N, C-alpha and C positions, 0 to 999 in steps of 0.2 A: 511584410516583416517586423517583429518585434523590436519593439525600443530597446538601445543597447541598455545596459545596468548605468543606472542615474550615479556620479561620484562627485557632484557638486553644486554647489548653490548657483553658478552661472548656468550650468545644464537645465536645472528647475526652471530658470527665467526663460532659456530657450524653449523648454517645452510648453511654458506657459503662452509663449508667442504662436506658437503653431497650432418498453419491456417485454416476452416468450418463456420457455420452460425455466430459464434459467435466472427468471426474476420473478419475483413475489413480493408483495401483492401485486394486482394491475394497476395501472392508473386509471381513475375514474375521468374521463374528458368532459367537459363542459358542452352543451349542444352549440354554443359558439365558437368553438375553439376552431380557428382557422388558421392559424400559423404553427405548422410544424417544426421540426428540427431540421429540415432542409427546405423550409419556408424563406419568404421574404422576409430577412430582419429588418427591425425597425431601431435596434440600439447595436452598440458596438459589441466587442468581444465578450466574453466571458472570462472572468479572471479565474485561473487556478491557483492557488497558494499551498505548497509544501514547505517544511520545516528545512528539507535538503533536496534540492530537486536541481539537474538529474543527479541520481545517486546508483551504485552496481546493485544496491537491494531495492530498488524502485523502478523494475523495468517493466512492470503492471502499470505504474501510472503513466510511461511513457506510452503504451500500448493502448492506455485508454483516451489519451490525449490526443494520438493520431486517428484513432477509431472515429471519436466526435468531430474532427475536422473533415474526415472523410464522409461525416454524416451532414455536412455543412455548416457546421457551427464554428465561428473562429474562436482560437483561444489563446488567451494571453497569458505566459507561464510566469509565475513568481516564486521566488523562492526566499526564505528568510535569511539563508546564508549557504556558503557554497560546500560542496561535500571535500573533506578532508583527503588528500591524495590524489592521485591521476584515477582517470574514467578509462579503463579498458574497453569499453565499447565504444565504436565509432558511432553508433547512432546517440548514446549519450553525449559524446563530444559535439555532435549536432544540436543537439537540444539545448547544451550550456550556452552556446551562442544565442539562444532564442530566448532564453530566460532574464528575468530582469531579478537581482538579488537585493535585497532591501538594505541589508549590512553594509554592501558595495557602496551606499551613498555617503556612508560616515556620518561621525556623530553630530557634526554642525548641521548638515542639510537634513537630519533626523529630527532635531530641536527645533530649526527653524520650521519645518511642516507642523510641527504641535504647536509653536507659537503664533504661526497664521490661524490655525483652527480657532486657538484660546481666544484670539482677537476678533475673527470674522463670526464667530459661531459660538458664542461663549454659553450659551444655556446647553448645546449639545456636548460642548467639550467637557463641562463640569458633569455632566449625566454621564460621559465616559470615564471620569476620574471616580465618581462612585463606584461604577461597574467595575472599575480596575480595583478597587479597594475590597471591594465583595470578594473579588477572585483572590485576592491575595490573602484576606482572612481566610479564606476556604483553605487555601495553600499551605499556608504557613509560613515561617521564615519573614525575611528581610523584603525591601520594596523594590530593590533595584530591578529585579527580573519582571516584575510588572511593569514597572515603569518603562522598561524597554518594550513592552509588548505595546502600550500606549503610544510611544513616539513611533514605533515600526506601523502601527494601524495609520498613525495621522500621515505619514509618508505614502502609505498604499492609498489611503482616501485620495490623495492629490494626484497619483499617478492615475487611478482609476478613472477620474473626472475628466483628466486630459485626455483619456482614451474613450470614453463614453461608455464605460463598464459599470454597469447597474447590479451585475450579481458576481460574487465570488462563490468558487467550489472549493473546500478545502480537504484535502485527505489529512487523516488522523484528528482525533478529538483532544490532542493535547494541546501544545503552545499554539500551532498554527490557527487552530479553532479559537483560542482566546484572541489573537488578533483580529481576526475576521469579525468576532463580536463586538471587538471595540471599534472596528471599523464602521460596522453596522450603525455604532452610536454615535461616533462622530461624523459620519457621511450619508446615513441613511442607506447605504449598500446592503441589499439582502444577501444572505449566505447560505448555503447547505453545506453539508459534510459527510464524508465517507470515514466511517469507523470501524477500524480493523480488529483492533484488539491486539494482545492482551494488555498493555499499557493502561487503556482507558478503562478495563475492567478492574485492574489492579487497585487503583487509587480513584473512583468515581466521584467521589465528593471532594477529595483534594482536588481534582481537575475541573471541577464545577459542572460537571458532564449534565446535570439536569438542566442547569441554566443553558447550556450552549444547545440542548437539544430544543427546550422552548423556546429560544431564541430564532433557530434556524427555519427557514422554509420548507425544507424536507432534510431526511437523514438517510444516509444509506449505510446497511451491514451487509459484510459480504458473506455471511452465511446465515442460516436460520438460528443457529446459536448464538451469533452476534446480536440479530434482532431481539432475542429473547434476554439478553443482559441487557440492552438498550431500554428495553419495556420495564425491566426490573427497576431501573433509576430514574425514569421519567415520570409524569404524570400522566394517568389515563386518557386526559384529554389529548395529550400528543402520541399517541401510539399510531393513530391515522396517519402520522406523518412519516413513518419509518417504512423503508422498504428493504428488500433484498435484491442488490445487483452484485451478482458475482466478478469477482475479477476475471480476466479472460486471456486468452493466447492468441497470438497471430499467426500467419502463415508459416514461420520457422517452425512451428512447434506442432500446427494442426495440419497443414497440407502436405507436410514431407515427413511422414513416419518413417521411424528407421526400416531395414530389412530385418524382420525379426529371427533371422538366421545368423545375425552378426554376432550377437554377445552371449548368448546361452552357455558355449563351451568355456566361456572365460569365468574367472573366478574372482574378480574385481566387483568391490561396491564401490559407489559414489555417494558422499554427501555432502548437499550444496547447502550452506548454512552461515549466518555470523559467526564468528568465534565469540560468543559470550554465554553466561550461564543457562540461560532461558532454554538454548539448544540441548543441553544433555550430553554433549560432545565426550566430557570425561567417562561418562557411563558407557558410551562406545567403546571407548578405548579399552575399558575393562573386558566387555563384551568380546572384542576381536582377541583379546588377551584367551580369552576363555575358547574360542574357535579354533586358533591355530593350533592346539593341542590335539586337535583330530581332523582337522581340514587344510585344504592349502587354499588361502584366502590372503587378500589385500585390500586396503581400503585407501580411497583418495578424497581429502577432504578438501573442497574449493570454499573460499570466503576468507575474511579477514576480519581481525577484532582484538579487543582487550584481552583475550585469554590464549594469545598465539604462543607467547613463551610457555606459559605454563603447561599447555598441551604438548610444545614439544618435550619439555623435561619429564612429562607423564610418557611418553612414548620411548625417550630413552630409559628410563625406569623399567618398562615393561618388558624392554628389549625387543620393541616392535618397529626398529629403525628401518628395516628392509619391508616391513609390510604395510606401514602405514605412512602417507606424503601429504604434508601441508604444503597445498598449493599455491594459495592466496586467491585474490580475486580473478575471474577472467570474463571474458567479452560474453555475450549472448551467444555466439556463434563457436566459441570454444566449449561453452557448457553443453550445446548440443551435442558436440562431437565427443564429450565425456560420458554424458549419458546415453549415446548410441554404444559406446564402447565398454559399458558396464553390464553386469549381470543385473543387478537391480540398484534402485536409489534406497538410501536410509537416512530416515530424519526421526532421532531419538529425542524430541522436544520433550520439555516440561511443561510448556505453555504455548498456544499458537493464538494466532486467529484461523486463517485457513491456507495453509503456504502454497504459493504459486508454484514452486519447484516440484511440489506433487504431481501438479497439473501438466507442467512441461514434460515430466519424465513418462507420465502416462500417455500424453500426446505423442510421444516417440516409442510408443508400445513397450515402455519398460516398468515391469512391477516395482512396487514399493513395499517397502516396511515402513511403518508409520506407527507413532503412539496415539493412545485413545485419549486425545483431548480436544477440546475446542470443538471446531467446525470438521475437525479430520475425517470423523466417521460420516460425515455428509458426502464426502467424496471416495474413500478407501473403506473396501469391506474386502472378503475374502475370495470375490469374484476378481477382483484387480490387484490385490496384495496380501500383506499381512498385518493385521492391525495388534499391538501388544500394548500392554498397560505401562503405562510412565512410571520411571524410576526404578525399572528392574533390569539389572545387567544379564541376569539370566534370561530373562524374556527376549533380549534382544538377540542373544546367542543362540536361543533356539530358533529363534526366526531366522537368522544367518544361516544355520546348519539347515533348515527346511528348505531355503532357497537354494543354498549348493547342492543338496540333494535331489531337488526338484528335476522331472525330465524336460527336454526341451519344449515336449508338447504341451506341459503345465505353464511353463512359462511364457509361451507364445500365447496360449490361452487368456492367461490373466492380461498380457499388455495388449491384446486386440480387446478384451473387455474395458481395459481402462480407457484406450483410444475413443472408442465409441462414446464412454461417459463424459468425459472432456468435451468431444465435439459437440455433443449436445447441450452440455450446460454451460462451457466456458469459452464460447468463442467470442473474442471481444469485438468484432464487430455487432454481433446480433445483441450483445448486452448494452453495449454503447448507446444502440438505438433507443435503448428504453430510457438511459439517463439522459440522452439528448432531449427527450421530449420532458422529462423532468426539469432540464436546464431551461430549454425553451420558454417551458410554462413559468418559471419564475422572472425570467427576463420581460415578459409581457404582462407581469404583474397578475396573471390569473390565479385564483386562490387553487392550492394544491390538497388535494384529498384523496388519500391511498385507501381502496378497498381493502376489507378483511381479507385475510389469506383464505383460500379455498381449502 
C-alpha cells in the first residue's frame, strides 16, 4: 500500500525510523539485459509524479499506472497538489487514497526537507539552486514559483529515499518535470518524462524543455508529431532517447464496444473536453447555430472549466438552450454511456496533443469529427471520421451535417474501422509493456538508447 500523504514533521520523523506497432522506435536491449519489467526487482518502486493526480482529465495516467503494475512494476504515486473539486469516478477516488500529495505536507515540512539537504549535502543543494536559477531566468518572473519547485523536490527526495525509489517518471514537461530535474540535482534520482503537448510546445524555451530532455534518462512522446517537436527543441545527441509510446485504453473502452445499431438513428453529438479556449468550444456553438437551421440536432458537452459561464451565456444568446447542454464532469462509466448514446463525438480543438477521448469514442465504434491539429491525423482520417481545418465554424457545421445525413451503414463502417485502429495502436496493456521495459532499464542503471524509427 502507498504511504499516506505527509502532513507534519513528526510524520517525517516516523518515516525516518521506519514496446509493438503502437510504440516507436524500438528499444535496443544490451546483451546482458537479464531483468525485464516482470523480473526480480532489486530496487523499490518507481515514482510517478504529476502536477495534479488523480484528476478527471488524467484517466490515461491512471490506466497507465495500473497497466504497469499488472506488468509487475510497483508504482508510488506522487502529485504536487490535489485536484480542485470532487472526483466523480470511483477509480479516481481509489487512486486518491493511494497518492502522496507534496503540498499536503505544509510549508514547514517542505522547508525542513530543503534545510536538511542544504546541511547534509551542500554541494548538491547549491547545484540545485544554480539549476533553479537557470530555470527561473528562462521562465522570467519572480523567484517564488521556482523556490517552491526546489522545496517540493527536496521533500520528494526524502520520500523517495525512505521508499528506496531510484527513478521518477513524470507526466508533462511543465512544472512536474522541473521538480523532477531539481530532485535529480538534490538526490541523484534519475527521471524520465512523458510530454503530451501542446503546452510544452507553446513555450519550450521558457519551460527549459531542452535542459529537461538533456537531463532525462529517456523521454516519451505520445505521437510522432510530438516526437518531432521534441527533436526540434533538443540537441541532436538527445534524439536517441526519445520514443513514441501512445496513450492507451483499458477493457472499458476496448473489450466492450457498443452495439453499432444503438446510436445512428439519434441526432445527438457529444463533446468531451475541458471548458477552456484551447478546445474551440465557442466555435462549436456557432457551428451548431448554423446546423439547427436545416437539421434536428443536439449537443451534449461534458467537462468543466473556466469558460463555463461564458459558454452558458453564448448558448443563451444563440437561442440554443433546448439544443446544447453543459453537463459538467462525469465518471468513466458515464462517459462511456454518453458516447454509446451519441451519433458521433465532436472535438473542435485549436491545439492538442492526441486526445484520449478520440480513442475512447473510436474504441466504442463511434465515429468522430476532429480538427486537423498536432497528432490528431495520426489517429483520425476519412476511414473512421471527419477531419476539418481548425478555426472554421463553417467546416464544423458541414461535417456535422455530413454525419447527420450519413447512412447507418456508413456510420457503422467508420465506427468499426476506428475500433480496429484503436485496438491495434492504443491498448494500454501493450503500450505499458514497452514503457515498463524502459522504466526497468532506468531502475537498473542500464544505459538507454533507442533505435532510429523504422
